[in-house]
C-alpha positions as CSV (number, residue, x, y, z in Angstrom):
1,M,-61.5,-173.4,-61.3
2,S,-64.7,-173.6,-63.3
3,A,-67.8,-173.1,-61.5
4,R,-71.3,-175.0,-61.6
5,V,-73.1,-172.0,-60.2
6,A,-73.3,-168.2,-62.4
7,V,-74.3,-165.3,-60.8
8,I,-76.0,-162.4,-62.7
9,V,-75.9,-159.2,-60.8
10,V,-78.1,-156.6,-62.7
11,A,-76.4,-153.4,-62.3
12,A,-77.7,-151.4,-65.5
13,G,-80.3,-149.4,-63.9
14,S,-80.2,-145.4,-63.9
15,G,-81.0,-145.3,-60.6
16,S,-83.4,-141.8,-61.4
17,R,-85.7,-142.4,-58.6
18,L,-82.2,-142.5,-55.9
19,G,-81.8,-138.4,-56.9
20,Q,-77.7,-139.3,-57.2
21,S,-75.9,-138.1,-60.1
22,R,-74.2,-141.5,-60.8
23,A,-75.8,-145.1,-62.0
24,K,-77.3,-146.6,-59.0
25,A,-74.9,-149.4,-58.5
26,F,-72.1,-146.8,-58.8
27,V,-73.3,-144.6,-55.8
28,D,-70.7,-144.4,-52.7
29,V,-72.3,-145.8,-49.8
30,G,-69.4,-145.5,-47.2
31,G,-66.8,-145.8,-48.6
32,R,-67.6,-148.2,-51.1
33,T,-69.7,-148.4,-54.1
34,V,-73.4,-150.2,-54.2
35,L,-71.9,-152.8,-56.9
36,D,-69.0,-153.6,-54.9
37,R,-71.1,-154.1,-51.8
38,A,-73.8,-156.4,-53.4
39,L,-70.6,-158.9,-54.5
40,D,-69.8,-159.5,-50.5
41,P,-71.8,-162.8,-49.8
42,V,-71.3,-164.0,-53.8
43,G,-67.6,-164.5,-52.3
44,R,-68.3,-166.4,-49.2
45,L,-71.1,-168.9,-51.0
46,R,-70.7,-172.5,-50.1
47,E,-69.4,-173.5,-53.5
48,P,-67.7,-171.2,-56.1
49,A,-69.7,-169.3,-58.1
50,E,-68.8,-166.9,-61.7
51,V,-70.2,-163.7,-61.6
52,V,-71.6,-161.8,-64.9
53,A,-72.2,-158.0,-64.1
54,V,-74.7,-156.2,-65.8
55,V,-74.0,-152.2,-66.1
56,P,-74.7,-149.3,-68.2
57,A,-72.2,-148.2,-71.5
58,G,-69.3,-146.3,-70.3
59,H,-69.1,-148.2,-66.5
60,E,-67.5,-151.6,-68.2
61,G,-63.6,-150.9,-67.0
62,E,-65.4,-149.1,-63.7
63,A,-67.1,-152.5,-62.9
64,S,-64.1,-155.2,-64.1
65,E,-62.2,-153.0,-61.4
66,I,-64.2,-153.7,-58.8
67,L,-64.7,-157.2,-59.4
68,A,-61.1,-157.9,-59.4
69,R,-60.9,-157.0,-55.8
70,H,-63.0,-160.0,-55.1
71,D,-60.7,-162.9,-55.7
72,R,-63.2,-165.4,-54.3
73,L,-65.3,-165.7,-57.7
74,A,-64.6,-168.6,-59.8
75,G,-64.7,-166.5,-62.7
76,R,-65.9,-162.6,-63.8
77,H,-67.3,-161.5,-66.9
78,V,-68.8,-157.6,-67.5
79,V,-71.4,-157.1,-70.4
80,V,-73.6,-153.8,-71.6
81,G,-77.4,-154.2,-70.3
82,G,-80.2,-153.5,-72.3
83,A,-82.9,-151.4,-72.8
84,T,-85.0,-153.0,-70.3
85,R,-84.3,-155.4,-67.6
86,H,-85.1,-158.3,-69.7
87,E,-82.7,-157.5,-72.4
88,S,-79.9,-157.2,-69.5
89,V,-80.5,-160.9,-67.9
90,V,-80.3,-161.8,-71.6
91,R,-77.3,-160.4,-72.5
92,G,-76.1,-161.9,-68.8
93,L,-77.3,-165.4,-70.0
94,D,-74.9,-165.3,-73.2
95,L,-71.5,-165.2,-70.5
96,V,-72.7,-168.0,-68.9
97,S,-70.0,-170.5,-68.6
98,E,-71.1,-174.2,-70.0
99,T,-69.7,-175.7,-67.1
100,V,-72.8,-173.7,-64.7
101,D,-75.8,-175.5,-63.9
102,V,-77.4,-173.5,-61.6
103,V,-78.1,-169.4,-62.6
104,L,-78.9,-167.2,-59.9
105,V,-79.9,-163.6,-60.5
106,H,-79.9,-160.7,-58.6
107,D,-80.3,-156.9,-58.5
108,A,-76.9,-155.0,-57.5
109,A,-79.3,-152.7,-55.6
110,R,-80.0,-155.2,-52.7
111,A,-76.5,-155.2,-51.4
112,F,-76.6,-156.3,-48.7
113,T,-78.2,-160.0,-48.7
114,P,-76.8,-162.2,-46.6
115,A,-74.7,-165.1,-48.5
116,A,-76.9,-167.8,-46.4
117,V,-79.9,-166.6,-48.6
118,F,-77.8,-167.5,-51.3
119,D,-77.2,-170.4,-50.3
120,S,-80.3,-171.5,-49.4
121,V,-81.5,-171.0,-52.7
122,I,-78.9,-172.6,-54.8
123,E,-79.7,-175.5,-52.1
124,A,-83.3,-175.4,-52.8
125,V,-82.8,-175.2,-56.9
126,R,-80.9,-178.0,-56.7
127,A,-83.3,-180.4,-54.8
128,S,-86.1,-179.3,-56.6
129,G,-85.6,-178.8,-60.0
130,G,-87.4,-175.6,-60.4
131,G,-87.1,-171.5,-60.0
132,V,-86.7,-170.5,-56.0
133,I,-87.4,-167.3,-54.9
134,P,-86.5,-165.9,-51.6
135,V,-89.6,-164.0,-49.9
136,M,-90.7,-162.4,-46.9
137,P,-94.1,-161.9,-44.8
138,V,-95.9,-158.7,-45.9
139,V,-96.5,-157.5,-42.8
140,D,-98.7,-154.3,-43.2
141,T,-102.7,-154.2,-44.3
142,V,-103.1,-154.4,-48.5
143,K,-106.3,-152.5,-49.4
144,S,-107.6,-153.4,-53.0
145,V,-108.8,-150.0,-54.7
146,D,-110.8,-149.0,-58.1
147,D,-109.6,-146.4,-60.7
148,G,-110.7,-143.6,-58.8
149,E,-108.9,-145.0,-56.0
150,L,-111.6,-146.0,-53.4
151,V,-110.7,-148.9,-51.0
152,T,-112.5,-152.3,-52.6
153,G,-111.6,-154.6,-50.3
154,T,-108.9,-155.7,-48.2
155,V,-106.7,-158.1,-49.4
156,D,-105.6,-161.4,-47.3
157,R,-102.3,-161.3,-46.6
158,A,-101.4,-164.9,-45.3
159,R,-101.1,-165.8,-48.2
160,L,-99.0,-162.6,-49.8
161,R,-95.1,-162.5,-49.9
162,A,-92.8,-160.0,-50.5
163,V,-90.2,-161.3,-53.2
164,Q,-86.5,-160.5,-53.0
165,T,-83.2,-161.7,-54.7
166,P,-81.3,-163.5,-55.7
167,Q,-83.8,-165.4,-57.7
168,G,-82.7,-168.9,-58.5
169,F,-83.3,-171.6,-61.5
170,P,-82.0,-174.5,-63.6
171,R,-79.9,-173.0,-66.6
172,E,-82.0,-175.2,-69.1
173,T,-85.0,-173.9,-67.6
174,L,-83.9,-170.2,-67.5
175,V,-82.8,-169.4,-70.7
176,A,-85.6,-171.6,-72.3
177,A,-87.8,-169.1,-70.4
178,Y,-86.3,-165.9,-71.6
179,R,-86.3,-167.2,-74.7
180,A,-90.1,-168.2,-75.2
181,A,-91.1,-164.8,-73.2
182,Q,-93.5,-162.8,-75.0
183,V,-93.5,-159.6,-72.7
184,D,-91.6,-157.9,-69.9
185,A,-91.9,-159.4,-66.4
186,T,-91.0,-157.4,-63.1
187,D,-89.0,-160.6,-62.1
188,D,-87.3,-164.0,-63.3
189,A,-89.2,-165.5,-61.8
190,G,-92.3,-164.0,-63.8
191,V,-90.9,-165.5,-66.6
192,V,-90.4,-169.1,-65.7
193,F,-93.9,-169.3,-64.3
194,D,-94.9,-168.1,-67.2
195,A,-93.2,-170.2,-69.2
196,G,-95.2,-173.0,-67.2
197,H,-92.6,-173.9,-64.5
198,P,-93.0,-173.9,-60.2
199,I,-91.8,-171.6,-58.2
200,L,-90.8,-172.4,-54.6
201,T,-89.9,-169.8,-52.2
202,V,-87.1,-169.6,-49.0
203,E,-86.7,-167.5,-46.1
204,G,-85.9,-164.0,-47.5
205,D,-83.9,-161.5,-44.9
206,P,-84.6,-157.9,-44.1
207,L,-81.3,-156.8,-44.9
208,S,-82.4,-157.4,-48.7
209,F,-83.8,-154.5,-49.1
210,K,-83.7,-152.5,-52.4
211,I,-81.5,-149.0,-52.4
212,T,-84.7,-147.0,-54.7
213,T,-85.1,-144.2,-52.9
214,P,-83.1,-141.4,-51.3
215,D,-84.6,-142.7,-47.8
216,D,-83.2,-146.0,-49.1
217,L,-79.8,-144.7,-49.5
218,R,-79.5,-143.2,-46.3
219,R,-80.9,-146.8,-44.5
220,A,-78.1,-148.4,-46.2
221,V,-75.2,-145.8,-45.4
222,E,-76.5,-145.7,-41.8
223,H,-76.7,-150.3,-42.1
224,V,-72.3,-149.6,-43.1
225,S,-71.3,-146.7,-40.5
226,G,-73.5,-147.2,-37.6
227,P,-75.5,-144.9,-35.6
228,A,-74.4,-141.3,-34.9
229,I,-73.0,-142.4,-31.4
230,A,-70.2,-144.9,-31.9
231,V,-71.6,-147.2,-29.9
232,P,-69.2,-150.7,-29.0
233,R,-70.7,-153.4,-31.0
234,I,-70.5,-157.3,-28.6
235,G,-71.0,-160.6,-30.5
236,Q,-71.2,-164.1,-29.6
237,G,-69.7,-167.4,-31.1
238,F,-69.7,-171.5,-30.5
239,D,-67.9,-174.4,-31.7
240,T,-67.9,-178.2,-30.8
241,H,-65.8,-180.7,-32.7
242,A,-65.4,-184.0,-31.6
243,F,-62.4,-186.0,-31.2
244,A,-61.1,-187.8,-34.2
245,G,-60.4,-191.3,-34.8
246,D,-56.9,-191.4,-36.2
247,D,-54.2,-189.9,-35.4
248,T,-54.8,-186.1,-36.3
249,A,-52.8,-183.7,-34.6
250,L,-54.7,-181.2,-31.8
251,W,-54.5,-177.8,-32.7
252,L,-56.7,-175.5,-29.8
253,A,-56.3,-171.8,-29.2
254,G,-54.1,-171.2,-32.2
255,L,-51.2,-174.1,-30.6
256,E,-50.4,-177.7,-31.9
257,W,-49.9,-179.5,-28.7
258,P,-48.2,-183.1,-29.3
259,G,-49.4,-185.5,-27.9
260,E,-53.1,-185.2,-28.0
261,R,-55.9,-186.7,-29.5
262,G,-56.9,-184.4,-32.5
263,L,-60.3,-182.9,-33.6
264,A,-62.1,-183.9,-36.7
265,G,-63.6,-181.0,-39.1
266,H,-62.7,-180.0,-42.6
267,S,-60.2,-177.8,-41.0
268,D,-58.2,-178.0,-38.0
269,G,-60.8,-178.4,-35.5
270,D,-59.7,-175.3,-33.4
271,V,-62.9,-175.0,-31.5
272,A,-61.0,-171.4,-29.7
273,V,-60.4,-169.9,-33.1
274,H,-63.5,-170.7,-34.9
275,A,-65.8,-170.1,-32.0
276,L,-63.7,-166.4,-31.8
277,C,-64.7,-165.5,-35.1
278,D,-68.0,-166.8,-35.0
279,A,-68.1,-164.1,-32.2
280,L,-66.3,-161.2,-35.1
281,L,-68.3,-161.8,-37.6
282,S,-71.2,-161.8,-35.9
283,A,-70.7,-158.4,-33.8
284,A,-69.9,-156.7,-37.1
285,G,-73.0,-158.3,-38.7
286,L,-71.5,-160.1,-40.9
287,G,-72.8,-163.8,-41.3
288,D,-71.3,-166.8,-39.4
289,L,-68.0,-168.8,-39.7
290,G,-70.6,-171.4,-41.8
291,S,-71.7,-168.8,-44.6
292,T,-68.0,-167.1,-45.0
293,F,-65.7,-169.8,-45.1
294,G,-67.8,-173.0,-45.8
295,T,-66.8,-176.3,-45.6
296,A,-67.3,-177.2,-48.9
297,D,-64.7,-175.1,-50.0
298,P,-61.2,-177.0,-50.6
299,R,-59.2,-173.9,-49.8
300,F,-59.8,-174.4,-46.3
301,A,-59.0,-178.0,-46.1
302,G,-56.9,-178.2,-43.0
303,A,-56.3,-174.7,-42.4
304,H,-55.2,-173.5,-39.5
305,G,-57.4,-171.7,-36.9
306,E,-54.4,-168.6,-37.5
307,V,-56.1,-168.4,-41.8
308,F,-59.5,-167.9,-40.4
309,L,-58.6,-165.5,-38.2
310,T,-57.0,-163.2,-40.4
311,E,-59.5,-163.3,-42.6
312,T,-62.0,-162.7,-40.3
313,L,-60.0,-159.8,-38.9
314,R,-59.4,-158.1,-42.4
315,L,-63.5,-158.6,-43.7
316,V,-64.1,-156.3,-40.1
317,T,-62.0,-154.2,-40.0
318,E,-62.9,-153.4,-43.7
319,A,-66.7,-153.2,-42.2
320,G,-65.8,-150.3,-40.1
321,F,-64.5,-152.1,-37.0
322,A,-61.7,-152.6,-34.4
323,V,-61.7,-155.0,-31.9
324,G,-61.5,-153.4,-28.3
325,N,-61.4,-157.0,-26.4
326,A,-62.1,-160.8,-26.9
327,S,-62.8,-163.7,-24.6
328,V,-62.4,-167.5,-24.6
329,Q,-64.3,-170.1,-22.3
330,I,-62.9,-173.4,-24.1
331,I,-64.8,-176.6,-22.4
332,G,-63.5,-179.9,-22.3
333,N,-61.7,-182.7,-20.0
334,R,-58.6,-182.4,-21.9
335,P,-55.7,-181.2,-22.9
336,R,-54.4,-179.5,-19.5
337,F,-55.0,-176.0,-21.0
338,A,-53.3,-173.9,-17.6
339,P,-49.8,-174.4,-18.1
340,R,-50.2,-172.7,-21.9
341,R,-52.4,-170.6,-20.8
342,Q,-50.4,-167.3,-21.4
343,E,-49.4,-168.5,-24.6
344,A,-52.2,-169.3,-25.9
345,E,-53.5,-165.7,-25.2
346,E,-50.8,-163.7,-26.3
347,R,-50.9,-166.0,-29.9
348,L,-54.6,-164.8,-30.2
349,G,-53.6,-161.6,-29.0
350,T,-51.2,-161.0,-31.6
351,L,-53.3,-162.7,-34.7
352,L,-55.9,-159.6,-34.1
353,G,-54.1,-157.1,-32.4
354,A,-56.2,-157.0,-28.8
355,P,-56.5,-158.0,-25.6
356,V,-57.8,-162.2,-25.5
357,S,-58.4,-163.7,-22.6
358,I,-58.6,-167.9,-22.3
359,A,-60.4,-170.0,-19.5
360,A,-60.8,-173.5,-19.6
361,T,-63.5,-175.4,-17.6
362,T,-64.5,-178.9,-16.9
363,T,-68.2,-180.3,-16.9
364,D,-68.0,-182.6,-14.1
365,G,-68.3,-185.6,-16.4
366,L,-71.7,-184.3,-17.7
367,G,-72.3,-184.2,-21.7
368,F,-70.4,-185.0,-24.6
369,A,-67.7,-183.1,-23.5
370,G,-67.7,-184.8,-19.9
371,R,-67.6,-188.1,-21.5
372,G,-64.4,-187.4,-23.4
373,E,-66.3,-187.5,-26.5
374,G,-64.8,-183.8,-27.8
375,L,-64.4,-179.7,-27.1
376,A,-66.3,-177.2,-27.2
377,A,-66.2,-173.4,-27.0
378,L,-68.0,-170.2,-26.1
379,A,-66.5,-166.7,-27.4
380,T,-67.2,-162.7,-27.2
381,A,-65.9,-160.4,-29.1
382,L,-66.2,-156.4,-28.1
383,L,-65.7,-154.4,-31.7
384,V,-65.5,-150.4,-31.3
385,V,-66.1,-148.4,-34.7
386,T,-63.7,-147.0,-36.7
387,R,-65.3,-145.1,-39.6
388,P,-68.5,-142.4,-38.2
389,R,-71.3,-142.4,-39.8
390,S,-72.1,-139.5,-42.8
391,A,-74.2,-137.1,-42.0
392,E,-75.7,-137.0,-45.3
393,V,-75.5,-138.5,-48.7
394,S,-74.6,-136.1,-51.3
395,P,-75.2,-136.7,-54.6
């Protein structure tokens, strides 16, 4: 499938400051490499994206194997990086497909950047036609110093921002800026800004920290493996859909309800399953249903709840968790749920391999559900850690 978005993942650094014997992008973090984890959000974007991985010489085969495991990518390319980051990005740009009009450049070392950050950058690039970077406020007091390290003043941090990746640009703008660049810049926005183009900002995320030092690596290991004591994780989810205006079938709690008015939505509109998926993803720290599956992905058009629940369970399991139990509260006047409660609980429980309890309530005629305009659902899920934290990060 052709893509209009490409993500150049810069993974060619040696990582000498990390204190490891391997190139940084291929260091293990909780059973998976940094590069492998950095690709997770790209497969969950609202629109399909191709990836160009820029890696150190000798790692092309391993990188290709890693990319092959991410089956939601619209295209996969691997290229050896250059002597500088500037040269590495240029080599990545040379492999971007002709159909692409938006290019994101992302540091593999920011392996936990949420998919929502990628999506917001892409959206802002399309809306503005300019360069876009994710940023975070600077919270520390910042001092300026002279050559002798004497303080010369305090910098107004209100106008400062810490820059993250991915940084996004219209393809033609980025290519032209790199061709015209006279000196290396520390980031891609610097190249584009020096070429005379405006740079906008969007909100970044604390999870976009960069794995650079041994302390960063220990933070990354703890992030994926959890605390030393395996504390259960709890997540909540909510979903709502209006009733459809046609003869759409109703799917609710994984069951079809013949003779009942269906719900409008990109998929089957099963509010109970969607809320449950949100609760599971939330508990695992994996975002939400929208950022994981996306409403623009044609693969999920009309998909039933079991598709989403099965894939959510896979992601949660891969992240090192097992489902302890879950509960769902359905809110609406119809259908009459009690006669099929046990059937629905068994259906969802079988899909998750864990107990699921379901309750249903009306709103005494209040709100959109009370007026019979649609249904809503609240869900809570409890996860337990299955992969204990590594006590040490070995070289």
